[in-house]
C-alpha positions in Angstrom: -6.4 -21.2 -1.4 -9.3 -20.2 0.8 -9.0 -17.7 3.6 -11.3 -16.9 6.4 -13.0 -13.4 6.0 -13.5 -13.1 9.8 -9.8 -13.8 10.4 -8.9 -11.2 7.8 -11.0 -8.6 9.4 -9.1 -9.1 12.7 -5.7 -8.4 11.2 -4.0 -5.2 12.4 -0.4 -4.9 11.3 1.5 -5.5 8.0 3.2 -8.7 9.2 -0.1 -10.2 10.1 -1.4 -9.6 6.5 1.7 -11.2 5.0 1.4 -14.2 7.3 -2.3 -14.5 6.7 -1.8 -14.7 2.9 1.4 -16.7 3.4 3.4 -14.3 1.3 7.1 -14.1 1.7 8.5 -10.7 2.7 11.7 -9.1 4.0 11.0 -7.8 7.5 13.5 -5.0 7.0 11.6 -3.7 3.9 8.3 -3.9 5.8 9.7 -2.2 8.9 10.9 0.8 6.9 7.9 1.0 4.5 5.0 -0.4 6.6 2.7 2.7 6.5 3.2 3.1 2.8 2.6 -0.6 2.0 -0.5 -0.5 4.1 -1.7 2.7 2.6 -1.2 1.3 -1.0 -2.9 -2.0 0.1 -5.8 -0.1 1.6 -6.3 2.0 -1.6 -6.3 -1.3 -3.6 -8.9 -2.9 -1.3 -11.2 0.1 -1.7 -10.8 -0.1 -5.5 -11.4 -3.9 -5.5 -14.5 -3.5 -3.3 -15.9 -0.6 -5.4 -15.5 -2.4 -8.8 -16.1 -6.0 -7.9 -19.4 -6.2 -5.9 -20.4 -9.3 -7.8 -17.4 -11.3 -6.4 -17.6 -13.6 -3.4 -15.7 -12.8 -0.3 -13.2 -15.6 -1.2 -12.6 -14.1 -4.6 -12.1 -10.7 -3.1 -9.6 -12.1 -0.7 -7.7 -13.6 -3.6 -7.5 -10.1 -5.1 -6.5 -8.6 -1.8 -3.6 -11.1 -1.6 -2.4 -10.0 -5.1 -2.9 -6.3 -4.0 -0.7 -6.8 -0.9 2.0 -8.5 -3.0 1.9 -5.6 -5.5 2.0 -3.0 -2.7 5.0 -4.7 -1.2 6.8 -5.0 -4.6 6.4 -1.3 -5.3 8.6 -0.5 -2.3 11.3 -3.0 -3.3 12.3 -0.7 -6.1 10.8 2.7 -5.1 10.8 5.1 -2.2 7.9 6.6 -0.2 8.9 10.0 -1.5 8.6 8.8 -5.1 5.2 7.2 -4.5 3.7 10.3 -2.7 0.9 8.3 -1.0 0.5 10.7 1.9 -0.5 14.4 1.9 2.7 15.5 3.4 4.6 14.3 0.3 2.2 16.2 -2.0 2.3 19.6 -0.3 4.8 22.2 -1.4 6.2 24.1 1.6 5.2 27.8 1.5 8.5 29.1 2.7 10.7 27.5 0.1 11.7 28.8 -3.3 12.9 26.2 -5.7 15.9 26.9 -7.8 13.9 26.0 -10.9 11.5 28.9 -10.0 14.1 31.6 -10.0 14.2 33.4 -13.4 17.5 34.6 -14.8 17.5 37.9 -16.6 
């Protein structure tokens, strides 16, 4: 399938990407995980662009389609907390002591 690069560059929200690539999706899953799906998708696009400069725009869009499908599928069986895509999930709060950090004598 061939997609229009200019059209792709105009897309803004997760649903538009799924519709553009004609990928099936559960709106409830996207609603709950939209930022995480888009973050994972964005990371994949950056990686595709960085390592595939010899590909045509159409070939890259094919890879983008696969990347979006994979980003979506991750959140069908995983949670945002498990994926830790955003800085807030990676930071350890300063005012909390974990039970595993308490030594018993």
